[in-house]
C-alpha positions as CSV (number, residue, x, y, z in Angstrom):
1,M,39.2,60.5,34.1
2,P,42.5,61.2,32.1
3,L,44.7,60.2,35.0
4,K,42.7,57.4,36.5
5,G,44.9,55.1,38.6
6,K,48.1,57.2,38.0
7,V,50.3,58.2,40.9
8,A,51.7,61.6,41.3
9,I,54.0,63.5,43.6
10,V,53.5,67.4,43.9
11,T,56.2,69.2,45.8
12,G,55.0,72.2,47.8
13,A,51.5,71.0,47.5
14,G,50.2,72.4,50.8
15,R,49.0,75.7,49.3
16,N,48.5,78.0,46.3
17,V,49.7,76.7,43.0
18,G,50.8,73.3,44.5
19,G,47.5,72.9,46.2
20,A,45.7,73.7,43.1
21,V,47.7,71.3,41.0
22,A,47.1,68.4,43.7
23,S,43.4,69.1,43.6
24,Q,43.1,69.0,39.7
25,L,45.2,65.8,39.6
26,V,42.9,64.2,42.1
27,E,39.9,65.2,40.2
28,A,41.3,63.6,37.2
29,G,41.7,60.3,38.9
30,A,45.1,60.3,40.3
31,Y,46.5,59.3,43.5
32,V,48.6,62.2,44.9
33,V,51.4,62.4,47.4
34,V,51.5,65.8,49.1
35,A,55.3,66.5,49.5
36,E,55.4,69.4,51.9
37,L,57.9,70.6,54.6
38,D,55.2,72.1,56.8
39,P,53.4,69.2,58.6
40,A,50.2,71.3,59.3
41,R,49.8,72.4,55.8
42,G,50.7,69.0,54.3
43,T,48.2,67.2,56.6
44,E,45.4,69.5,56.0
45,M,45.9,69.5,52.2
46,A,45.9,65.5,52.3
47,R,42.7,65.5,54.4
48,L,40.9,67.9,52.0
49,L,41.9,65.7,49.0
50,N,40.6,62.5,50.8
51,Q,37.4,64.2,51.4
52,R,37.0,64.4,47.5
53,R,38.0,60.7,47.1
54,D,38.8,58.5,50.1
55,G,42.3,57.2,50.0
56,C,43.6,59.1,47.1
57,A,46.2,61.2,49.0
58,R,49.1,60.8,51.4
59,F,51.2,63.5,53.1
60,V,54.9,62.9,53.1
61,R,56.9,65.5,55.1
62,T,59.7,66.4,52.6
63,D,62.7,68.9,52.6
64,V,63.4,69.1,48.8
65,A,66.8,70.5,49.6
66,S,67.9,67.2,51.1
67,E,68.8,64.2,49.0
68,A,67.9,61.8,51.7
69,S,64.6,63.3,52.3
70,V,63.8,63.2,48.5
71,A,64.9,59.6,48.3
72,G,62.6,58.8,51.1
73,L,59.7,60.7,49.4
74,V,60.0,58.5,46.3
75,E,60.3,55.3,48.3
76,A,57.3,56.2,50.5
77,T,55.2,57.0,47.4
78,V,56.0,53.6,45.7
79,D,55.3,51.8,49.0
80,A,52.0,53.5,49.4
81,F,50.7,53.4,45.9
82,G,52.8,50.9,43.9
83,G,54.5,53.1,41.5
84,L,55.1,56.5,40.2
85,D,53.8,58.1,36.9
86,V,53.8,61.9,37.5
87,L,56.1,64.3,39.3
88,V,55.4,68.1,39.7
89,N,58.5,70.0,40.8
90,N,56.8,73.1,42.3
91,V,58.7,74.2,45.3
92,A,60.5,77.6,44.9
93,I,61.7,80.4,47.2
94,T,62.9,83.9,46.1
95,D,65.4,86.7,47.0
96,R,63.0,89.5,46.3
97,G,64.4,92.8,46.9
98,R,68.0,91.8,46.4
99,T,70.4,92.7,43.7
100,V,74.0,91.6,43.0
101,L,75.3,94.4,45.2
102,D,73.6,93.1,48.3
103,L,72.6,89.5,47.8
104,E,74.8,87.4,50.2
105,A,76.2,84.2,49.0
106,D,74.3,82.0,51.5
107,E,70.9,83.4,50.3
108,W,72.1,82.9,46.6
109,E,72.9,79.3,47.4
110,S,69.7,78.7,49.3
111,V,67.5,80.0,46.6
112,L,69.3,77.8,44.0
113,R,69.1,74.8,46.1
114,V,65.5,74.9,47.0
115,T,64.3,76.1,43.6
116,L,66.7,74.4,41.0
117,T,68.7,71.6,42.9
118,S,65.5,70.2,44.3
119,A,64.0,69.7,40.8
120,Y,67.3,67.8,40.0
121,L,67.0,65.7,43.1
122,C,63.4,64.9,42.7
123,T,63.9,63.9,39.0
124,R,67.1,61.9,39.8
125,Y,65.1,59.6,42.3
126,A,61.6,59.7,40.5
127,A,63.0,58.6,37.1
128,P,63.9,55.2,37.9
129,A,60.5,54.5,39.5
130,M,58.8,55.9,36.5
131,Q,61.0,53.5,34.4
132,R,59.6,50.5,36.4
133,S,56.1,51.9,35.6
134,G,56.8,52.1,31.8
135,G,57.2,55.8,31.6
136,G,55.9,59.1,33.0
137,S,55.5,62.8,33.0
138,I,57.7,65.2,34.8
139,I,56.6,68.9,34.9
140,N,58.7,71.7,36.4
141,I,57.1,74.9,37.5
142,G,59.0,77.7,35.9
143,S,58.6,81.4,35.7
144,T,58.6,84.2,33.2
145,S,61.5,85.6,35.3
146,A,63.7,83.1,33.5
147,H,63.3,85.2,30.4
148,V,63.8,88.8,31.7
149,G,66.3,90.8,33.8
150,R,64.8,92.0,37.1
151,R,65.7,94.9,39.3
152,N,64.4,93.4,42.5
153,A,65.7,89.8,42.5
154,L,68.7,87.9,41.1
155,A,69.0,84.1,42.2
156,Y,65.4,83.5,41.6
157,G,65.5,84.3,37.9
158,V,68.9,82.4,37.6
159,A,67.3,79.4,39.1
160,K,64.2,79.5,36.9
161,A,66.4,79.8,33.8
162,G,68.4,76.8,35.0
163,L,65.2,74.8,35.2
164,L,64.6,75.4,31.5
165,S,67.9,73.8,30.7
166,L,67.4,71.0,33.3
167,T,64.0,70.4,31.5
168,R,65.6,70.1,28.0
169,S,68.5,68.0,29.1
170,C,66.3,65.5,31.1
171,A,63.8,65.4,28.2
172,V,66.6,64.2,25.9
173,Q,68.1,61.8,28.4
174,L,64.9,60.2,29.6
175,G,62.8,60.1,26.4
176,E,64.0,56.5,25.5
177,Y,62.4,55.3,28.8
178,G,59.0,57.0,27.9
179,I,59.5,59.7,30.4
180,R,58.5,63.2,29.2
181,V,59.9,66.4,30.9
182,N,58.2,69.8,30.4
183,T,58.1,73.3,32.0
184,V,55.0,75.2,32.8
185,S,55.8,78.9,33.4
186,P,53.5,81.3,35.1
187,N,53.7,85.0,35.5
188,K,52.8,86.7,38.9
189,V,50.3,84.0,40.1
190,G,48.9,83.5,43.4
191,S,51.9,82.0,45.4
192,P,54.2,83.5,48.0
193,V,56.7,84.1,45.4
194,G,54.5,85.8,42.9
195,Q,51.8,87.2,45.2
196,A,53.6,88.7,48.3
197,I,53.9,92.4,47.4
198,E,52.6,92.7,43.8
199,A,50.0,95.3,43.3
200,G,46.9,94.3,41.5
201,D,47.6,96.4,38.5
202,R,51.0,94.8,38.0
203,K,49.5,91.4,38.2
204,R,47.2,92.4,35.3
205,D,50.1,93.6,33.2
206,N,49.4,91.1,30.3
207,A,47.6,91.0,27.1
208,L,44.5,89.4,28.7
209,G,44.1,92.1,31.4
210,R,43.6,89.9,34.3
211,A,45.6,88.2,37.1
212,A,46.5,84.6,36.8
213,T,45.1,82.1,39.4
214,P,46.6,79.0,40.7
215,D,43.8,76.9,38.8
216,D,45.2,78.5,35.4
217,V,48.6,77.1,36.1
218,A,47.1,73.7,37.4
219,A,45.0,73.1,34.3
220,A,48.4,73.5,32.1
221,V,50.0,71.0,34.5
222,L,47.1,68.6,34.0
223,F,47.4,68.8,30.2
224,M,51.3,68.0,30.6
225,A,50.6,65.1,32.9
226,S,48.0,63.4,30.7
227,D,48.2,61.6,27.5
228,S,46.8,64.6,25.7
229,S,50.3,65.7,25.7
230,S,51.9,62.4,24.9
231,F,54.2,63.8,22.0
232,V,55.2,66.8,24.0
233,T,58.4,66.9,25.7
234,G,61.4,69.3,26.4
235,T,59.3,72.4,25.9
236,E,58.0,75.3,28.0
237,L,54.3,76.2,28.2
238,L,53.9,79.8,29.2
239,V,50.8,80.6,31.4
240,D,51.4,84.2,31.4
241,G,48.4,85.9,29.8
242,G,50.6,87.1,27.1
243,A,52.8,89.1,29.4
244,L,56.2,88.2,27.6
245,I,54.8,89.2,24.1
246,Q,54.2,92.8,25.1
247,S,56.7,95.6,24.6
248,N,57.1,98.3,27.2
């Protein structure tokens, strides 16, 4: 078990990519805190994880846009499991269908706060706990939207582009403490952001000719969380089936 005894927080772990990540981390031997805003989803996910290995998971209701809530999340994790080794910043919301001509400022700010500022807050409070554990791994869930201009969204791509810069700067600033920071970026995967109105043929618009699954993303996160990537930091791992390498 590559993560035996390690402690992980996964934000937005109640379903889809976050749920798949939490499941694979548990299978790899980790203890997982399900950080989720929706109590029903969070409680159910923790129950399912504990069926696999009793006592391996806790649900902590978390509003990742709230600094106080994030601080409480990290404190609850350390109290429950004695430390923190892995943080997966997975939560995101989108402004699908909006352009610069009709996106209201409050929606812009909401998307950036939930998708980008939350990763800063979680990293800000998780890093000291990881220092006390002797190091750790932070994985930000990005998106290929960070690399392209989109006709049907604005703030989401901006937030994901900012996440790449956050990853690089935090990798530089935290490396001396043994903390690695990386981004895993999927394309049109099974989440509310990537799945809501995407037609099947659009999801397969990549070099491999199939849609991504949450488990595809989770496998990349597991690699970044484990010692198999012990000399990897400040980089982006694209899990897009080769979508970005194709020309139109």
